[in-house]
Every structure is written in structure tokens, then in C-alpha cells.
N, C-alpha and C positions, 0 to 999 in steps of 0.2 A: 536807281531807277535807269541809269545809264545804258548797264548792259543789256535789261530788259527790250530796250528797243533797236535795239543791236540786230537782234532775230527776224530784223524784216528789213536790214538792207547787205543789197546785194552786191557782189565785190566788182563784179564790172555791170556800165549799160551798154548796149548795142542795139540799134535798129532795128537790124533784120536778122534771122538767125543764118545768111550766106555772107553777112559783112562779118562773121565775126575772126578774128585773126587766129587760125586753126593753126596756121603753124605755129604761130608765139605761143600757142596754149601746147602746142606738140615736144616745142626746147622747151619749157616749162615741167615737161614730164609729164603731160597726161596722157594717156591714152583710151580715157572713157567718156563717152560723150551720153550722157543721161537728160532726155529730151522728151519735154510735155509734148503733146501732139497737137490738140486743137486750140487753135490762133497763136501758136508757135510756129509750126511747121506751116499748115494751112488752116483754111477755118472749119468751122464745125460741120458746113453742111458738103466735103470735099471729100469723099468717099475712099481715091485713091492720090498718088503721089504725081502730080505733074513731072511730064520730062524732064523738065530744068533741078527739080529736088532730085530725081530719078540719078542724077548726073552727076550733083552734089556728093551725092551719095557716095556714089563708087569715088569721088577724088577724096571722101575724110576718109576711106577703108585703105584706098593708096596712098595715102599719109599715115597709116597703122593706126586708125582707131580704130574701135569696137562701140555700136553702138546701141542703145539701149532707149527704148519709150517708155518712159512711165506718166499712164493717165489715169484721171478718175474717172473716165469714161467707160461705157462699158465693150464687154469682150468682145460683141459681134463688129461693134463699131473701129477696134484697135483692130483685129484679127484682121479686118479688111482691107486698112490701110496699111498692115504690113504686106501683106504679098505683094507692094510693089514698093515698098520702101524696105531696104534688104537693112533688118536687125540683127543683133546676136541673140535678142530675146526683148519681151517687152511684157509689161503688169498694166494691168486694168483696173477697175475698181482700186485704183489705190490710195482713196483715202487721204491723197496729202492734205494738209500736211502732219497726218499721225504716222507713227510710224511702225506700229506695230505688223502692216502689209510690206510694207517699204526693205525694212531691214532683213529680214528671210527672204528677202529678193538677192539683196545684193549678196548676201552669204551662198545663196546656190549656184552665182555666177562670180563668185569670187573677185567681186570688185572693193579694191583698195581705193579708199575714201581719197587717200591725196594724189591718186593718178586719175581722179573726177570730175568732173568738171558738170553741175546742172545747168540747163538752159530753159529757162520756162517765162509767159507771159504774164503770171502772177503774181503780186507779192504776198499774197494771202495764201495761198497754197505751196507754188514752186521755190520763191523765195525764204518762202519760213520750211519747208522741209528740207531743204538744202542747208541752212544755216543749224538746222537740231542736225541734221547730222556732219558737221561740220567740214563739211564739200562746198567748194567753190562755185559762186555761181556768177550767172550774166542771165539779165533783164532784161528781154527784146518787146520792141512794141506789137500790140496785138492785131492780127493780120487783119481779121476783120470784126470788129465790137458786136454792130447790128445783129450779127450772127449767134451771140453768148445765150445761151438757156437761162434762166431766173434766177438760177441760182446765184450763177457767176456772178450777175447784175446786182445780185445780196452783195455779194464779197467786195464787188470797185464800189460798194458805198460804204464802206467797211474801209477798204483800201482809203478813202478821202482821210480821216481821224488818222488813220496811219501813218499817211502823207506829212500829216503835220506835224508829228511826233518825229520822221527822218530830218523835215527841216530842224527841228531846235537838235538834235543827232549830228547831223553831217550835209549842213549847208550844201554841200559841193553837189552831193548825189541827189539832195533834192532838185536840184537846179536839173538835174543831167535828166531824171526820172519825169519831172516837168515837163522839157523839151519833148521827151519821146511821146507823152501822154497828148502835149499841143497837137502832134504829128497824125494823131488814131481818125 
């Protein structure tokens, strides 16, 4: 039973995407950023990247990172966003945490799992897919929960039960996640 619950535990937890220590990640051999879009980079209602996020994207690329957006959202929404937020590739309709679309995407882009980190705001989709792929993960605070779609709200209800299991498996990570959620 212990192994079963590890599937939802993130490698690390950080308040916001831009607060992650990307220099440290690069020093650890990470070269690929796989990131969720909605409520990780911007709210669901934001169509384009704000100026500060575009500048941060430039900073990350200058560090040497390749950036990929992996989203469960529709193609049109993701395509509009990546017009302003430069990426090396994107996957819409990813069906996270299922593998059938993501594995071919990783192969197509020659992404080595040990060089990648997956960043997202949802335990049931983003952290779960990272753990299924054996990729390090970083859980970040959801930017605007009030903008979430109905299916994400259902996942949040399921997430509450998962959190109780995480509490038993890794009390320290549970406390970090609780602090993150309290700030939402």
C-alpha cells in the first residue's frame, strides 16, 4: 500500500512558477521544463502571457532550458497562449494523467526523463502524470481557483481524499501542500 500513495506526492513544492529555483534545477542536470498551462502559468481566462511571464520565459531560455506546455485544455486555447509564450512544443488534449498521448509527445521531442521537470497545480493530473512517467515534479499554488472548470472542481474534491493519504505517507509534504492550499 505504501507504493500506491507515492503516485500523488510531488518531488518539490513551491508557491509560484516564477519562484522556483531554476538555476539550481539546471545545476542538477534539468534541461526540460514540462509545464501545465491553466492556473500554473496563467488563469483559465488569460489568453496570452503577461509581459512579466514573457520576460521570465526569456530568462529561462537564456539559462538553457527548453520549455513545453502540456495541457488538458483545447488546442485553440493552448495555441493562442503559446503565440505569446515561446515554447519548444506543446500538447493540448493531453488527457493527464493518462499516458497514451504524452509518451509519444516525449518521444517526438526527444525528451529525456532524467533531464525533465514537470510543473503543475493539480495533484491528480500534473503530479500523477509526472510520477507515472518517473519525472521529477513541482507542485505550485493554483493562481485563480474561482476560474476553474467544473471538471477541475471535481478533481479538487477527489484531491481532498488523496491529501489524507499523503498525510499518512509523508506528513512533511502534506504540511507543505496544506500551506500552499491555505494561501489560495
